[in-house]
N, CA, C and O of each residue as an XYZ file, in Angstrom:
256
protein
N     125.207    121.328    110.718
C     126.217    122.652    111.078
C     127.048    122.496    109.956
O     126.638    122.002    108.906
N     128.247    122.910    110.135
C     128.997    123.001    108.749
C     130.304    122.046    109.395
O     130.764    121.039    108.857
N     130.626    122.476    110.310
C     131.840    121.632    111.085
C     131.204    119.693    111.374
O     132.028    118.779    111.356
N     129.767    119.441    111.597
C     129.949    118.328    111.241
C     130.020    117.718    110.060
O     130.748    116.750    109.838
N     129.054    118.405    109.011
C     129.637    118.366    107.668
C     130.714    117.769    107.269
O     130.861    116.635    106.812
N     131.658    118.816    107.522
C     133.392    118.497    106.871
C     133.902    117.206    108.168
O     134.812    116.406    107.952
N     133.319    117.238    109.119
C     133.899    115.655    110.091
C     133.057    114.777    108.702
O     133.899    114.547    107.834
N     132.331    114.506    108.493
C     131.620    113.394    107.844
C     132.132    113.321    106.530
O     131.404    112.675    105.776
N     133.222    113.811    105.988
C     133.048    114.336    104.540
C     134.890    113.955    104.851
O     135.476    113.761    103.786
N     135.664    113.854    105.917
C     136.604    113.423    106.196
C     136.883    112.331    106.993
O     137.976    112.175    107.535
N     135.653    111.319    107.125
C     135.371    110.868    108.112
C     136.123    108.664    107.142
O     136.091    107.506    107.560
N     136.526    109.203    106.103
C     136.705    108.338    105.214
C     138.339    107.357    105.098
O     138.734    106.294    104.619
N     139.207    109.225    106.341
C     140.569    108.671    106.503
C     141.413    109.064    105.207
O     142.625    109.043    105.422
N     141.127    109.338    104.200
C     141.776    109.912    103.186
C     142.203    111.558    103.129
O     141.401    112.372    103.586
N     143.371    111.977    102.606
C     142.883    113.221    102.510
C     142.375    114.232    101.661
O     143.352    114.207    100.914
N     141.905    114.797    101.335
C     140.709    115.900    101.186
C     141.210    117.620    100.368
O     141.453    118.460    101.234
N     141.320    117.992     99.328
C     142.032    119.358     99.028
C     141.009    120.032     99.655
O     139.877    119.549     99.688
N     141.300    121.189    100.203
C     140.788    122.313    100.922
C     140.028    122.920     99.585
O     138.864    123.314     99.658
N     140.590    122.948     98.676
C     139.474    123.804     97.724
C     138.315    122.744     96.984
O     137.177    123.207     96.894
N     138.450    121.938     96.678
C     137.400    120.943     96.885
C     136.073    120.970     97.891
O     134.868    121.088     97.668
N     137.036    120.768     99.369
C     136.072    120.871    100.508
C     135.336    122.314    100.232
O     134.149    122.182    100.528
N     135.607    123.595     99.789
C     135.095    125.360     99.671
C     133.982    124.985     98.987
O     132.845    125.277     99.357
N     134.314    124.171     97.721
C     133.438    123.810     96.828
C     132.344    123.038     96.660
O     131.435    123.172     95.841
N     132.524    122.081     97.637
C     131.372    121.106     98.308
C     130.410    121.651     98.666
O     129.235    121.523     98.323
N     131.096    122.555     99.683
C     129.936    123.359    100.896
C     129.640    124.551    100.580
O     129.231    125.212    101.535
N     129.692    125.126     99.524
C     129.526    126.050     98.832
C     129.669    127.301     99.454
O     128.735    128.081     99.264
N     130.621    127.697    100.162
C     130.929    128.414    100.986
C     132.351    129.401    101.209
O     133.385    128.802    100.912
N     132.476    130.352    101.530
C     133.481    131.223    101.372
C     134.855    130.542    101.782
O     135.023    130.001    102.875
N     135.572    130.603    101.042
C     136.683    130.063    101.326
C     137.440    130.551    102.611
O     138.231    129.747    103.104
N     137.302    131.672    103.158
C     137.691    132.334    104.574
C     136.921    131.327    105.878
O     137.191    130.907    107.003
N     135.865    131.288    104.924
C     134.958    130.575    106.311
C     135.379    129.378    106.709
O     135.750    129.313    107.881
N     135.436    128.214    105.932
C     135.859    127.437    105.454
C     137.052    126.817    106.073
O     137.101    125.776    106.727
N     138.315    127.898    105.654
C     139.726    128.169    106.681
C     139.660    128.447    108.210
O     140.280    127.805    109.058
N     138.830    129.482    108.442
C     138.826    129.733    110.011
C     138.031    128.341    110.611
O     138.396    128.088    111.759
N     137.290    127.647    110.210
C     136.823    126.180    110.764
C     138.079    125.189    110.423
O     138.402    124.208    111.093
N     138.647    125.606    109.366
C     139.637    124.143    109.756
C     140.675    124.756    110.778
O     140.984    124.015    111.711
N     141.014    125.486    110.749
C     141.940    126.186    111.782
C     141.545    125.675    112.827
O     142.328    124.971    113.466
N     140.297    125.879    113.258
C     139.723    125.470    114.570
C     139.712    124.184    114.983
O     139.592    123.808    116.149
N     139.861    123.379    113.829
C     139.526    122.167    114.004
C     140.555    121.227    114.002
O     140.608    120.049    114.357
N     141.700    122.333    113.322
C     143.154    121.261    114.072
C     143.662    122.278    114.809
O     144.841    121.931    114.752
N     143.673    123.326    115.494
C     143.823    123.731    117.094
C     143.136    122.548    117.957
O     143.826    122.116    118.880
N     142.112    122.087    117.806
C     141.561    121.089    118.901
C     141.936    119.283    118.537
O     141.481    118.298    119.118
N     142.855    119.339    117.448
C     143.107    117.882    117.089
C     142.203    117.087    116.253
O     142.413    115.956    115.814
N     140.922    118.002    116.051
C     139.897    117.268    115.278
C     140.433    116.595    113.373
O     139.898    115.743    112.664
N     141.496    117.349    113.173
C     142.480    117.291    111.626
C     143.360    117.680    111.469
O     143.845    118.574    112.163
N     143.956    117.096    110.389
C     145.193    117.267    110.546
C     145.010    118.690    109.127
O     144.159    118.789    108.244
N     145.879    119.344    109.367
C     145.905    120.551    108.022
C     147.258    120.773    107.366
O     148.127    121.363    108.007
N     147.546    120.253    105.882
C     148.686    120.430    105.722
C     148.708    121.479    104.741
O     148.192    121.350    103.631
N     149.362    122.631    105.175
C     149.071    124.302    104.623
C     150.106    124.150    103.363
O     149.827    125.176    102.742
N     150.604    123.833    102.996
C     151.631    123.367    102.186
C     151.214    122.996    100.767
O     151.505    123.459     99.664
N     150.189    121.688    101.307
C     149.690    121.208     99.912
C     147.958    121.793    100.015
O     147.070    121.378     99.271
N     147.831    122.463    100.723
C     146.323    122.622    101.088
C     145.374    121.699    101.153
O     144.345    121.704    100.477
N     145.766    120.688    102.161
C     145.007    119.219    101.960
C     144.867    118.988    103.798
O     145.767    119.018    104.637
N     142.991    118.699    104.023
C     143.017    118.735    105.099
C     142.208    117.089    105.369
O     141.412    116.541    104.606
N     142.787    116.519    106.852
C     142.339    114.591    106.717
C     141.895    114.543    108.257
O     142.292    115.351    109.096
N     141.132    113.622    108.477
C     140.480    113.382    109.885
C     141.484    113.057    110.904
O     142.221    112.211    110.399
N     141.893    113.350    112.196
C     142.833    112.948    112.872
C     142.849    111.463    113.396
O     141.903    111.114    114.103
N     143.818    110.589    113.113
C     143.689    109.325    112.960
C     143.107    108.727    114.844
O     142.932    107.554    115.173
N     142.964    109.738    115.588
C     142.258    109.530    117.235
C     141.088    109.927    116.866
O     140.282    109.439    117.658
N     140.611    110.491    116.161
C     138.703    110.936    116.037
C     138.672    109.899    114.884
O     137.527    109.488    114.695
N     139.790    109.250    113.893
C     139.280    107.918    113.097
C     138.841    106.954    113.818
O     137.953    106.198    113.425
N     139.539    106.845    115.217
C     139.410    105.422    116.323
C     138.371    105.844    116.908
O     138.133    105.100    117.859
N     137.643    106.649    116.824
C     136.212    107.013    117.691
C     135.209    106.856    117.063
O     134.140    106.801    117.670
N     135.250    106.746    115.790
C     133.860    106.253    114.631
C     133.187    105.068    115.207
O     132.234    104.554    114.622
């Protein structure tokens, strides 16, 4: 599942470029952004839209 794959990518706790994430999963950008917005809304990730970067939320990292 794409959501699981994105979380797996982000579990290193570092910021990742949305552009790189789109390329890595070979999906349409609008699908990835839809998923990222959902994940941000529910507190799974931090999404810096001004820099177009994503990172797993610290509370989720602590659950790992």
